[in-house]
C-alpha positions as CSV (number, residue, x, y, z in Angstrom):
1,M,75.7,149.1,83.0
2,L,77.6,150.3,80.0
3,F,81.3,149.8,79.4
4,T,83.7,150.2,76.5
5,S,86.7,148.1,75.6
6,Y,88.5,146.4,72.6
7,F,88.3,143.0,70.9
8,G,91.7,142.0,72.3
9,K,90.3,141.9,75.8
10,V,87.2,139.8,75.3
11,K,88.9,136.6,76.3
12,K,90.3,138.2,79.4
13,L,87.0,140.0,80.5
14,G,85.2,136.7,80.1
15,S,81.5,135.9,80.2
16,K,80.3,138.1,82.8
17,Y,79.7,140.7,79.9
18,K,77.5,140.9,76.9
19,Y,79.6,142.2,74.0
20,Y,78.4,144.5,71.1
21,S,80.8,145.4,68.1
22,I,80.8,148.9,67.3
23,A,83.5,148.5,64.6
24,R,82.6,148.9,60.8
25,I,84.3,145.4,60.3
26,T,83.9,142.8,63.1
27,P,86.4,140.0,63.6
28,K,85.1,136.6,62.2
29,W,85.4,135.0,65.7
30,F,83.1,137.5,67.3
31,D,79.7,136.0,67.9
32,G,78.1,138.9,70.0
33,E,75.7,141.6,68.7
34,R,76.6,144.3,66.1
35,M,75.8,147.8,66.3
36,E,77.4,149.0,63.1
37,D,75.5,152.5,63.2
38,L,78.0,153.4,65.9
39,A,81.0,152.8,63.7
40,P,82.5,155.6,61.8
41,S,81.7,155.5,58.1
42,Y,84.1,154.1,55.6
43,N,84.7,157.5,54.2
44,L,85.5,158.9,57.4
45,L,87.8,156.0,58.4
46,N,89.6,156.3,55.2
47,A,90.1,160.1,55.6
48,Y,91.6,159.4,59.1
49,K,93.9,156.9,57.8
50,R,95.0,159.4,55.1
51,G,96.0,161.9,57.7
52,M,92.9,163.6,58.9
53,D,93.6,165.0,62.5
54,E,91.8,163.7,65.5
55,I,89.9,166.9,66.1
56,T,88.3,166.8,62.7
57,F,87.8,163.2,62.9
58,S,86.1,163.7,66.2
59,R,83.6,166.5,64.9
60,K,82.9,164.5,61.8
61,Y,82.2,161.3,63.7
62,L,79.9,163.2,66.1
63,G,78.2,164.5,63.2
64,E,77.6,161.1,61.8
65,I,76.2,159.6,65.0
66,N,74.0,162.5,65.9
67,Q,72.1,161.9,62.8
68,I,71.4,158.2,63.3
69,L,71.8,157.5,67.0
70,D,68.6,156.4,68.6
71,M,69.2,157.5,72.4
72,D,66.3,155.4,73.5
73,V,68.0,152.3,72.3
74,I,71.2,153.4,74.1
75,R,69.4,154.2,77.3
76,R,67.7,150.7,77.2
77,I,71.0,149.1,76.7
78,A,72.7,151.2,79.5
79,D,69.7,150.6,81.8
80,S,69.9,146.9,81.2
81,K,70.7,144.5,84.2
82,E,73.4,143.1,81.8
83,R,77.0,144.4,81.9
84,I,77.2,145.6,78.3
85,V,80.6,146.3,76.7
86,L,80.9,148.3,73.3
87,L,83.8,147.0,71.5
88,C,86.3,148.0,68.7
89,Y,89.9,147.4,67.9
90,E,91.9,150.1,69.4
91,R,93.6,149.7,72.8
92,S,92.3,151.6,75.7
93,E,95.1,154.1,75.6
94,D,94.8,154.9,71.8
95,F,92.7,157.5,70.0
96,C,89.4,155.8,69.1
97,H,85.7,156.5,68.0
98,R,84.5,154.4,71.2
99,H,86.2,157.0,73.5
100,I,84.4,159.8,71.5
101,L,81.1,157.9,71.7
102,A,81.5,157.3,75.5
103,E,82.0,161.1,76.1
104,F,79.1,161.8,73.8
105,L,77.0,159.5,75.9
106,R,78.3,160.8,79.3
107,R,77.2,164.3,78.3
108,R,73.7,162.9,77.9
109,G,73.7,161.3,81.3
110,I,74.7,157.9,80.4
111,S,77.4,156.2,82.6
112,V,80.1,154.6,80.5
113,R,83.3,153.1,81.8
114,E,86.3,151.5,80.1
115,V,87.1,148.1,81.3
């Protein structure tokens, strides 16, 4: 089962999940797996911080992951008996690449839910 959330919730969510960072830079305290290929590139992050709008960011991010995303790997993770959470920094209600990724995966038949 595949979920998304943010690093600030890991302590609250507890050990019933297996955590994967999909952030370009992961907190030092995080000891879970890392899937940096699902993070936006530094160039894209910097462009967004300098004022790129959300629509352009979304389109460019999808272009990045479309080139490198191995759907077989994602399907194996999603089909795992483990409850997997893909993490980044932004709170649930904030604009974030993990929401774009979740929608991308849903459109390909993979169930993803925010926790």
